[in-house]
C-alpha positions in Angstrom: -9.1 -7.2 -67.8 -5.9 -8.4 -69.1 -6.0 -10.8 -71.8 -4.7 -13.7 -70.0 -8.1 -13.5 -68.2 -10.3 -12.8 -70.7 -8.8 -16.4 -71.8 -9.5 -18.2 -68.4 -13.1 -16.8 -68.8 -13.7 -18.0 -72.4 -12.1 -20.9 -72.0 -14.8 -21.7 -69.1 -16.9 -20.0 -70.3 -17.2 -21.8 -74.3 -16.0 -24.7 -75.5 -15.4 -23.1 -78.9 -11.5 -22.9 -79.1 -11.9 -21.7 -83.0 -13.7 -18.5 -81.8 -11.9 -17.9 -79.6 -8.8 -18.4 -81.6 -10.7 -15.6 -84.4 -11.3 -13.3 -81.2 -7.7 -13.4 -79.8 -7.0 -12.5 -83.6 -8.8 -10.0 -84.3 -7.8 -8.2 -81.0 -3.9 -9.2 -82.0 -4.7 -7.8 -85.7 -6.8 -4.4 -84.7 -9.2 -6.0 -86.9 -13.1 -4.2 -85.4 -14.7 -7.8 -83.3 -18.5 -7.9 -84.5 -20.4 -10.9 -84.2 -20.9 -10.7 -88.2 -17.3 -10.8 -88.5 -16.4 -13.1 -85.9 -19.2 -15.4 -87.9 -17.5 -14.6 -91.3 -13.9 -16.0 -90.0 -15.2 -19.3 -88.4 -15.8 -22.4 -89.7 -19.2 -23.4 -88.1 -21.1 -20.5 -87.8 -22.7 -19.1 -90.7 -24.7 -15.6 -89.0 -23.9 -13.0 -86.5 -27.3 -14.7 -84.9 -25.3 -18.1 -83.7 -23.3 -15.9 -81.6 -25.2 -13.5 -80.2 -28.3 -15.7 -79.0 -25.8 -17.7 -77.4 -24.6 -15.9 -74.0 -21.6 -17.3 -73.3 -20.5 -16.5 -77.0 -21.7 -13.1 -76.8 -20.1 -12.3 -73.6 -17.3 -13.6 -74.2 -17.7 -11.3 -77.9 -18.5 -8.5 -75.5 -14.9 -8.7 -73.0 -12.9 -9.2 -76.4 -15.4 -5.9 -77.6 -14.3 -4.1 -73.7 -10.7 -5.2 -74.6 -10.5 -3.6 -77.7 -11.4 -0.6 -76.5 -9.7 -0.4 -73.6 -6.5 -1.2 -76.1 -7.4 1.6 -78.5 -8.6 4.3 -75.7 -5.3 3.7 -74.9 -3.5 4.4 -77.9 -5.3 7.3 -78.7 -3.9 8.4 -75.7 -0.3 8.0 -76.0 1.4 9.7 -78.1 3.1 8.5 -81.9 5.1 5.7 -81.4 6.4 2.8 -82.5 5.3 -0.8 -81.3 8.5 -2.0 -80.1 8.2 1.0 -77.8 4.8 1.4 -77.2 5.6 -2.6 -76.1 8.3 -2.0 -74.0 6.9 1.1 -71.6 3.9 -1.3 -71.3 5.8 -4.1 -70.8 8.1 -1.6 -67.8 4.6 -0.7 -66.5 3.8 -4.1 -66.2 7.2 -4.6 -63.8 5.4 -1.5 -62.0 2.2 -3.1 -61.1 4.4 -6.1 -60.0 6.5 -4.5 -57.5 3.6 -2.2 -56.2 1.7 -5.3 -55.7 4.4 -6.4 -53.4 4.9 -3.4 -51.4 1.1 -3.7 -50.5 1.5 -7.3 -49.5 4.2 -6.5 -47.1 2.6 -3.8 -45.4 -0.7 -5.9 -45.4 1.6 -8.6 -43.8 3.3 -6.2 -41.0 0.2 -4.2 -40.4 -1.0 -7.7 -39.4 1.8 -8.7 -37.6 1.6 -5.3 -35.6 -1.6 -5.5 -34.4 -1.5 -9.1 -33.1 1.0 -7.6 -31.5 -0.7 -4.5 -30.0 -3.8 -7.5 -29.0 -0.8 -9.7 -27.9 0.3 -7.0 -25.0 -2.7 -5.7 -24.3 -3.5 -2.9 -25.9 -6.6 -4.1 -28.1 -8.8 -1.5 -26.6 -7.0 1.3 -27.1 -6.7 -0.4 -30.7 -10.4 -0.6 -32.1 -10.1 3.1 -30.8 -7.8 4.7 -31.9 -10.3 2.9 -35.4 -13.3 4.1 -34.2 -13.8 7.2 -36.3 -12.1 5.1 -39.0 -15.0 2.5 -39.7 -14.5 1.7 -43.5 -10.8 0.5 -42.4 -12.1 -0.9 -39.2 -14.3 -3.1 -41.4 -11.5 -4.3 -43.5 -9.3 -5.1 -40.8 -12.4 -6.8 -39.2 -12.6 -8.9 -42.8 -8.9 -9.5 -43.4 -9.0 -11.1 -39.6 -7.4 -9.0 -38.3 -8.5 -7.8 -35.5 -10.8 -9.5 -33.3 -14.3 -10.6 -33.3 -14.8 -10.9 -29.5 -15.5 -8.5 -26.5 -12.5 -7.3 -25.3 -13.0 -7.1 -21.2 -10.5 -5.1 -18.5 -8.6 -7.7 -16.1 -10.7 -7.5 -12.9 -9.2 -5.0 -10.6 -10.1 -5.6 -7.0 -8.4 -9.5 -7.6 -4.8 -9.7 -8.3 -2.9 -12.4 -9.7 -0.7 -14.8 -8.1 3.5 -13.7 -7.4 4.8 -16.1 -10.2 8.0 -16.9 -7.8 6.8 -17.8 -4.5 2.9 -18.4 -5.7 0.6 -16.6 -3.3 -1.8 -13.8 -3.9 0.5 -10.6 -3.6 -0.2 -7.7 -1.0 -2.2 -4.5 -2.2 0.6 -2.8 -1.8 3.9 -4.7 -3.0 4.7 -8.0 -4.1 6.7 -10.4 -1.8 
């Protein structure tokens, strides 16, 4: 969860912008986030229990504590580097994530187009047979709405459609 996600959740969950500001400052300064520490810095909250008894406040506190634990674990795994180097590395990773998300979206859209083209050409029964062994992939394709939900019926064998040029039914052996 990114800090912007935490802030969005926090703004909707708690009507206390001061608490939100305190938690963000503590996270930015790498101060240990506890209910008691937040209560000491807050102008209206006098006791830690005022935070822990409120479900919205305690959830917000838990989210920031979780994010702080993630930051600290990440920092412990990384070699000793300056903040500028870490920020640069993090920015590069963010760019790479955005690039990969864009590629996934392009692949997803191209696969949807391919599946629809196969379906329009009458090959859906073959495509569905291909996905029989891959139930997880097939379920995800159904959830995406790219596979048809109804039954696939083959064309009737006995009667052929009329000839597009003459409007008459085609003979069994050859079309006129």
